[in-house]
N, C-alpha and C positions, 0 to 999 in steps of 0.2 A: 682722672675721672671723676667727678662724685657721682653721679647718677643719671640715669636714662630711662625712657620709657617705651624703649625699641630694642628689638634682638634680631641679630641677622646671622641666618644660618643658611648653609649649602641644601638644596634641595631640588629634586629634579622629577615631573612625572608622579609628584604623589600632592595628595588632595587632607588639607590638614582640616582634622572637624573641630576640634577645641584644642586650645593651648593654653595653659598657667602656670604660675610663677607662686614659688611658697619660698617666702625669705628664711629663713635659720630663725626660727623660734616667731614667728611672725604669722599673717591671714594669708590665705589665698589668695592671688590675684588673678583674674580671669583675664587672656589677651581679649581685645575688642575687636582686632583687625587684623587680616592676615596679606600681604601685599608681594604677589610673585613676581620677582625679576627674571622671567624664565630664559632671556638669551641669558644673561649672566649665569642659571642654574642656583640663585638664592630667592630666599622669602625674607621677610620682613614680619616678626610680631609686633602688633602696638599694644601696648597695655595705657588704662585711663589715667594712670598714675606712676610718677618715677619711682622706680624701682632702685632700691638702696644700697650703697657699696656694701658687698658681703657676701656670704654663701648662700645658695640656696637652692630649689630644685627646681627644672625646666620638664614640665609634665605637658606629652604632646599625644594626642588622641590621633591620628591618621589611616588614609587608606592609599595602598600604591600597586601598580599592576605586577603582576608575573608575565616577565615581556618576553618576546622573541630575539632579542637582538643582542645576543649573547654576553649581554654587559649588564652590571647591577644584580639585581635578583631576577632569574629567569627561568625558563622552564626547558627542559633540555628531553628531546622525544626520542623514546626507546623501546624497541619490541622485545615483551616478555619470551622466556623458552618455549613458552606455549604459543606463541606468531600475535599477541595482541601487542596495539599501539598505546603506548604510556607513556606518563611524564614524570620525570626529576625535578625536584626544584633546585636550582644550584646558584653560587654567588660567583661574581668576577665584577671585582672594584678597582682595580689598578687600572689607569691611574685614577681616575676622576666619579666612581659611579658607586661610592659607598651612598652616594645623596641621592640615588635610586631607589632604594632599600630603606632608607629613615633618614630623617631629616639629621644633619651632623655639622658639624666643621671639617670639612672636607681637606686638610692641608695636612702633608705628610709632619710638619713641625709639631701639628696640635695634637700631641699625644693623652691617651686616657686609657683607662682600665675599663675591659668591659664586663657585663654581668648577660650572659644570652638565656632567655628560655625560649622554647621552641614549642608550638602547640601541633602535635603532629599525626596521622592516624598511625592507629598502634601498629598497625603490621609493618610500618617503612622503618629504614634504617634512619637517624638523626645524627648529624654530625656538626660538630665546631669545632675553634681554634684550641679547645678545653676540653680536660676529661667532662665524663658524665658525672655530675653530684647526686641528682636525686631525679626517678622516674615516678611520676604515679598519673591515676588514671585523671582523665579531665571531669569536676565533678557536672557540668552540664550533657557530655555525651560520652557514653561507656565505649565508643570508637575511635575515642582519640586520647593521646597521652602527654601529659608535660614534663618534657624534658630540661632540665636545669643544668647547666656547664659550668664550671669553677670558673672562678674570677681571673682573665687573662692578665697579666703584665702590663704595664704601661705600654703601651702601643699606638702605631698608627691606624685612621681607617682602613686605606686601603688594604690593608692586611689580615681584616675581620674575615671570616667565610662562616658560611654554612651549607649545609647538603641534606636533602632530606630525600630517599629514594630505595631502591631496592639491590641490595649490593650482598656478593658473599665477601669473605676477606679469610686472606692469610697472615697471621702474625711470629712476631719473634721478639727476642729480646735483644739491642745489641751489648756488646762486652761492657760498655759504662752506664747499663742499666734502665735504657730507654726502651719504652714498649714500641715497638714499630709493627704496624698494619698498612696492607696495600689490599685496597677495596675494589674489587672486579664487579663485571656484570654479572647476573647469579647465573650458577653453575660454569663459571670459566676462573673459579679460585687458584687453581694451577697455573695459568697463565701472570699469575701476581708472583710467581716464586721467585723470578731471576731478578724482579725489581728490589724485592724484598731482601735477598741475599746482596744487593749492591747497596740496598740503604743501611742494612744492619752492620755493612764492614766501613761505610764513609762517615758515619757520624761519628765513632772513635776517631776516623784520622784526621778531620777536621776539628775534634776535642783537642786531642794532640798538637794537630799544626798551628789551632790558634791558641792553646793552653787557655781554653775559657769552657767552662761546659755547655751542652746543649740546657738552657734553662726550662724545657719545658719538661713534662711528666710523661707526654707520650707524643708520637708526629704517625697521622695517618697521610698514608699517599693513597688517592682515589681517580679512578677513572671515569672522565665524564665523556657523554656521547657527544651531545653535541659541543664543542669549545672552540672558542676563535683562534688563541694561541697554543704554544706548544704544552703551555704548562704555567702555573702562578702558585707562587713560594708563599701563599696564606700560612701563617705561623700556626705550626701544628696540625694543619689540615692545608694539604698541597695537592692541588688539582691538576688534572692532567690531559690531554686527549688520550684514548685510548690507545692511538700508535706508539706514543712516546712513555708506556708504561704496560701495556701486556704483551710478553712472549709467550711461545707458545713452541715446545721443544721441535715440533717437527712441521710447522708450517712458518715458522719465523727464520727470516735471512739474517745472515752474519751482520749486513748494516743495519737493520732493525733493532740488534743488541746492542752494536755500540750504541745507537740514538738512543736508546734506553737509559746506557749508563750515564752517558753524558748529561742526560736530561735531569736525570735523578741527581749525578754529582750537583748540577747548576742549582736548581732548586732547593736541595740540602746546604749551600753553601749559603743562599741568600737567610737561613734561619740564624745565621750570625751576623752577616754581611746585608744589611739592607733591614732585616727584623728587628735584632739588638741593636745596631746604631742603624740609623737611619739618614738618608740625606737631608739635608736642609731644605731644600727645595727641586722641584723637577730639572732645573740648569744641572744638577751633578749627579740625575739620573745615570752618568755613564760610571758614577762610583759604583755603583751596585751591580748593574750588566756587566761593566767590562771586568769588574773584578772576578762575579761568577764565571762569566764565559772563561778566563784564564784559569782560573782554580778548577772547573770541571776537567779539563786536561789533564791537572795533576792528581788530582781526584781517579779517573780512569785509569792513568799511568800506574797509580798505586793498587788498584784491584785486578789490573789485567795488563800487564808489561806486556805481551805479546801482540796487542792491539798497534803499538809504536804510533802513538797515537800524537805526540808532539808533530812529527811530520806529517799527520794529516793535519794538524792545526794552521800550518803555515799553508798549503792548497784549501784549506776551507775557511779559515778568517784572516788570515794574516792576506793573502793577494785580494780576496776579495774587497777588502778596507781600501787596500791600496790601490784599486780600480775605482771603485766610487771618491775615493780621498782625492782625484789628480783631475774631477771634473771643478771650472768654476763654480758651479751649482752646488760644491759641498758646503757642508758648517764646520766649523769648529766641534770639537769634542765635549765643550762648555756652550752652552747655547740656551740665550735668554727666552725664558716661555712665560706666555699671560694667561690665553686661555686656554681652556681644556683642548680644543681640537690642536692647538699647538704643540699640547702635550703629547698628544696620539703619536703624532708627527717624530718624534724625536727617538721611538724604539725603531731604531733603523742598524743598519751594518756600520756607522759611524759608532754609535753609544757602545755596542756589542763587542764590533769585530775589532776596529780601531781602537777600541777602550782597552780591549783583552791583549793588543799587538802591543798596542804602549805598556801597559803592567809586566808583559813579558819580561820587554825591551829592560824597564826599569828593574824586574827581579835580577836580571844578567848584570845590569850596573852595580846594584848594590850589593849583591850574593846573598844565597839563602839565608844563612843565620840570623844577620842583621835587619832581612827585611821581615823575618819573624817576629824578630823583636822589637819592629817600630810597630806592626801589626796587633802583636799582643797588647801593647801601648795603648796602640788607637781605640780598641774593641774596650780595653778594658775605662780610658778614660771617659768615653763617649755612651757607654751601655746605657739603653732605655733612654738614650737621649738622640740629638740630631748631630750631623757633621758634616763640614762640606769638604769640597776637592784641598783647600788649603790644609786642614785638620790633618788630612790625611799625609800632606807633605811633610808638615812639622815632624810627626810623630816619625817619619820614617829618616828624616835630616838627622832627627837628635839619636836615633839609633846608629845611622852609619857614618856618620860624623859629614858627609858628600852633599854637596848644594842640589838637592831635592828639586825645592822649590824651583830654583833660576831655570834649571835644565829640564823639568816636565811643564812648565808653563810655556815654551815653547811648542809643546809635542799639544795641549789641551786647549789652550786659549787661543792658537792662529789654527787657520782651515789647513790642510795641504801634509805635503811632506818634500823634502828636498833630493835632488838627484846628486848623487857623487860622481864628479867625473874623475879618473885614475889616469896618471899616466907616468911609467916610469924610466930611469934613465942609470944605465950601470957608472959606478965612481969608483973606478979600480976594484977592490974586492967587496964595495957594497954594493946596494942597491938602494936608488933616492926616489921615494915615490911623490908625486906633485897630486896634492886632493883637494879639491874646491867640491864647493854645495850651491846650486840654485833650485829654487821651487821647481819643480817636477808639473809639468801641465799636459792634459791626454791630448791638449790640440798643439802641442809642439813647444820648443823653448820661446820663452819669451824675454826681450829684453826690457825689463822695466828700469825705471830710476831707482823707486825704493824698493829692491827686491828684500821678501820677508828670510829672516837663515833662522835655523835651528840649531840648537846646543847638540850635537850630533855624538852619540858613544861609537867608537868607530874601532874594530877590531880586526887583527890582520892574522891571516896563517898563510903557510907556503906547503908546496908539495914536500917537507923535508919529512912534516907530520900533520896531514890535512885535519886531525881531530884537534890539534890543541893550536890554543891562542898563543899567537907567538910576541903579539903586540897591542895594547891597548890604549886610544889615544882620546879627549873628548874634544871634538871640531870644534871651538867656540867662535869661528869668525870666517870670512867668504873662505879662505883658501890656507892650506900650509904645506910644507915640506916634511917628510917624514925619511928618517934614515934607518934601513933594516943590515944592520951588521952582519959581515960577511954572508949574504945570499948570493949565489951566483947567478948568471946568464941562465942556467940548466934549470932552474927552479920557476915553479909557476907561483904565482902570488894571488891569493883571494881575499879579498875584503868581505869582511861580514860573516866570518863561517858560523854555519847554523843560523844563518838567516833570519836573524834575532834582531836585527836595528829597521825601522821601519822607513826603509829609503831602498831608492831602487839605483843601480851604479851602472855607470857609463864606463868602461874600460876602453883604454885606446887599444886599436884594432891589433898591435902585435903582441898586448897583454892578452886580448880574448883569442886570440890563435893558439898562445901556450895554454891556454886553460882546457880547451876541445877536448885533447886526448884524455884530460881527467875526465870527463862523461864516458868516451869511448871504453877506458879501462877500469872504470868502476874508482879510483883513486878519488874522487873526488864524493863529500858524503851524500847521499842521497837526497837530503834538505837544501843541501848545494849547489847539485845538479838540477833540481828542482827550479831553486829562485833563478839561476841564470837564465835557464830557458824559458820562464818569464820576464824575466827583467827585458830579457830582449823581444820576447813578443809585445812588449807594452811599448817599448820604443821602437817598434815597426806599427803600431798603431799611432802611436804619437808621429809619425814621420820622419823620426830618427835615424834609422834605419831603414834599408828596404826589407820587406817583407822576404824576400826570395833569401836572404842573408838567414831567417827563421828558419825557414824551411831545410834550407842544408843542414842548420843545428839538429831539427828535429830529427834527420836523417841517423844522426849520431846515437840516437838513442837505440839503437836496435840490439842492442846486448843488455838492453835493461832489465833487472827482476824487480825493482823495488814496485809497488802497486800506487803508491802516494806518486810517485814521479811521474805513473802512466797517466793517474785521474788528471793530475794538474795540466798534463801535456796533452791527454784527450779533451778536455773541456777549453784550450785550446784552438784545436782544432777543429771541436764544435762552434767554436766563435767565426771562426776563417770558413766553415762550410757553410753557417747561414749567411753571412755576410758574400759569400760566391754563387748561393743560389739567386741573386739579381743578375746573374751572369750567362752567357750561353756555352761556359766552361765545367759548369757545376760536377759534371758526369769523371772530368779529371781530378778535381780534388778529391774525389770516392776515390780514385784508382790508388791516390797519393796514401789515403787511408788504409787501404785495404794493404798495401805494401808494408807501410810501416808495422801494422798490428799483424800480419802473417806467421812471421816466425815464432813469437811469443804465442801466439793460439793454436799453433804446432804443440808447441815444448808444453804447454799446458794440458789440451784436450779438453773433453767435456766432463769427463769424470773424475770426483776427488780420490787423491790416491791415498793410502796409507801414512801416515806424518804430517798430514800436511795442516795448516792453521788456518787461522781469522784470515790473516790477510791473503791467502792462497787463493781463497775463496770468493774475495772481494776482487781478486784481479781478473780471475775467470769469468766473474760475471762482466765484468767491465769489458774486456777484451771481447769477446761472443756479442756483447751488445754492441759493440763499437763495428766490429767484422759485419753483422747481422744486418745492422742499420744500412750501412755501406756498399751491402747488396753482392757479400762474398759468397761465389756460389754453394762450393762446399759446406759453408756456415749454416746459409739459408736452406739447403735440401736436410741438413740432420735437423735444424730448428725446426722445421716441419715436421720430420717423423716422429720427433720426440713428443711436438706439441700434438699430435695425432692421437698417439698411444695415451697421454694424461687423460684429454679428452673424454676416451674410448674406457679410462678406466683399468688400463692394461697395465701402464706403469706410470706413478705418481712423479710429476716433476719435483726435484729436491727444490727446497724454497728458494736457494741461492740463485738456480738456473731460471727461475720463473718469469725477471725483470726480462732479460735480454732473449728467450723465446718469444714470449709475449709483444715484444716491441719488433722482432724480427720477422714473425708470422703476418703483423698488423702492416707493417711498413711495406708487405711486398704483397699482402694479402686482399680480397676482395669480401664483398658485401656478405657472403657466407662465412668467412672469417671472424667479420666484426658480432654477426648474429651473435656466432658460437661466443665471443668474449662477453657479450653484452648476458649470455646466460650463465657465464664461469660468476661472474660479479654479483648476478642474482644471489647465486647458491652458494655464494661466498659467506661464511659464518664469521670469519674474521675480517676487522677493519682494516686489518692490513694489507691483505688479500684484495681488498675492496678497493683500498687507496693505491695499491700497485696496477691493479688494471685500470684505475681513472686516470693514471699518469702517461699510462702510452698509447690510450685511444686515440689520441692526435697524430698518430705515425699514417693512419691510415691515408692514402693518395687520393682519392677520388672524391670531386667536387660533391658529389650527392649525399657520402656517408660522412664528410668532414661535418656537413650541416647535420647530419644525423646525431654527431659527436656532440657539438654544440647544444642541440636540443637539449640532448642527453642531461648535459649539464646542470642546468635548471629542473630536472625532474625531479621527483620526491623519492627517487633512486639513489640520489646523492646528495650527502649531508650540504650544510651550507656552508661549513667551514672547507670543503674540498673542492665545490664548484670551481674555484680558481684554479684548481692544478688542474682539472679538466680543460679549462679554456686557453689556460696556458701552454699545457702539452699540445693543441693544436696551433699555437701561435708559434713555437719554437720548432716544429716537424717540418716545415717548407714554407716556400711562398706562398701557396694557394692558402695554407691554412693560415699563413700570419693575416692574409688580407681577409678572408671568411672571418678570424677570432675577433678583429678590430671593426668590421662591420655590426658583427653579433653584439659587440659589446655597446656599440651605440644604438644600435635597434632595441637593445634590452637596459638600457642605462637607468631607466627611473626603478625597475625592480631590482639590479644591482645595487645601486643607490641606495635604495631604503634600507636592503638587508644589511650593507657592510659600512652604512654613513658615517659614524667615525672610524679610528680602527685602523691597523695597518694594513685589514685586508684589501681593501679599496685601492690602498698604494701598491702592494703586492699585484694586484689583477692588473693595473695599469702595467706597472713597470714590464709584465709579462708579455703582454698584450701586446705593446709598442715599440720596445724597444731593440728590435731586431729589424727595424725600416732600415734604408741606407738610400733615401732620396730627400734632397734639401723639404722639396714641397711637401712630403709628408710630417716634418715637422710644424710647418706651419698650420696643416692640418689639425693635428693632435693640438695648437695650440688654443685654435680659434674654438675648437670643442670644447675645450674645459674651461673656455673664457665664458662660453654660454651654458655649460653646463658645470658650476661650481663643486668644485669638491675639498674644501678648505684643507682635512687631515691631509691631503694628496697635491698640496700646490707643488711641495719643493719637487715632488716624486717627477712630477708633470715636468718641470723646469729640466729635471734631471735626464729623462727620456728625449726631450727635445733637440738637448745637447749632445746626447748619445746619437741620436738618427743623424746628425750635422756630421759629428766626429765619424760615423759610417759612411756617409756620402763622399766624405772628403777621403778616406781611406782606400775606396774603392776607385776614386776618380785615380788617385795616385800609382796604387800600385796594380789594380787590375792586368794591364797587358803585359806588366812584367811577370806576374804570376803565372800568366798561361803562358808567355814563353819558357818560362821552365818548366811548367809540368810538362810540356810539348817536348822540350828537350833531353828531359830525362828520360825518354823513352825512345827519343832516335838510334839508332842503331851507330856505334862507333864509325867514324870515314876512317 
């Protein structure tokens, strides 16, 4: 390039007033034209003469808007302690919205240093990525101050941030000398202490794990009232929803504490993985998100071993990713993206949860020591630069001597995962296993000509030692046989112990038979009991086994003590219950749920006992909620009694019991119950409590009250990012709710779409509203609605929902009668 008379940059919703270019040691040249390409979010600055090659300074004077879209530089509404409505000014730039705050080259690989000065009212807190180096009164207005921040390291635009508002803070120094502050709404500094404790423990943990120190002098974590995502890892100034950061020792439940710990762990991991080394382009987003979604668990396990968090990973991330990735409308982890709306769309369960799951599998395959060695090499080699997926594989390959790129390519470049079919035969004292792979599809087995295959790390254990892997192999072809020496017919054999490999398993019926006692007598590890049940549930949805088989298996979990195993079981029963709400025997499945959960409910009781921990609290909340929702009489009566005492101020409900009690009384409540609940919502001082109520309001049954809840979702009383969970709660609670919520979304589409236009909230709204339908014609209706009301950032979500509706319909047609018969005969008196 010799010279040019044009400069092209990203710019959106900004008006440029003047622009000029000053070449090094030369005269200033004023731009004579600004040509906006709004569709591409770009502007071309034209100059009267050619700009010579070389260094120079571009000066731009521009005006932007402080918008209400929760992206770019936007305003966030909050109520002051005296009850006044006020606004804070905050930023959210990832993926492509720095261009709404200032004209820039808004791509992750175009890194720069940033010198930021903010002119703000003198009674407001002003924060940015770096520490303040100068603060002086504004020459023209004594009510303003100029706050100047230190120069940032070389970094990407999407990580720049500034916040101006009213906040209190708590602070501490980590053992490696970093100043950590947690900023909270005024008067709520106490609620920042838990996150502060997690952050000060986490920074040294990552410092040690990566052997690379945190590169900035400080880090701030701040709670923002109106916030679309859960949190955002801006370098040195991490922004959060209030519910992802604030914990009140009295009014926060155990699951909130756990959520805060995970989100803090996730965002702090990004300070290295994402901020120090950034993905080359959004195709490699999964590197950032998958990695942070994996290591957040490592970090929480380090801080809170009593959470048994790795078992929870399987239920929260691994099985979620398997479910989505079995669809024909899934996508590979590495996905080519162009337009900003395509970028928004990949912040999904594939990038995060499948990403995290394959990294967990890789970590297990390499071993911790070599994994850390490779990570350290990667961070040192690419710090302050950009990297691609291949760069990480290279470093891990060098550290471990294993064929990482070859193995991992099959997991990130093609979508889906295999189902591993296993059969065994006894040959004298040895057991011979026949193992084969083919792609698992949610719609059942496909016999395609060119079936994709994977490089599958397979491990095997036996009943001799369920915790210890007996054999590891890499399955690199369609099928293979493996001999297990001196394993007799009296031992069971389990593939994928620890449920680490990203695949499902279909055992021969005799192998499955021999595994079932391991569920009843708990000799299988919790995570394997969970995995076995989840695989079978998924096979039944795909029509590969009968759902009745799964119901029989579920009955074997009657002695189950583990929270996460119950949680996964409960999720699947919820799916089944929702499916069967389309039949006339919905009550029979409620009875099944009551029977299954009653023994554990009786064992736990309502009140926590001395010596109980975090997981007991989570389990009690889960079980009581399940029993209450299913109409278990004693649970319903007790919930009503405790709810009345709570409302009358006689006996405040412990935070861990609120969700199940609220849910139970609403599900079986009337308009007075709903009014009481809305009053509690209004009085709640904590966002966590407001959200807790918002999520269960949809449980109400009467059609006119369902409508009232839907209208409430769009009212001023619900923060814009939370509207989605109110509507989703209605859709997920009953057949009536599902119909009403879908109609409501259609009727209010303009307003909802304007509110969330880009971004993943629109995708989440669509998924929550329509995913539960189970009639073919609904798939057609959904498809045609979005053809006439396009939502580009949710295109793939719409396809996935339509596919799920058709799968539900097929499942119902196939198995409903058998399920009905089974539920009837299990209650029949023995002949």
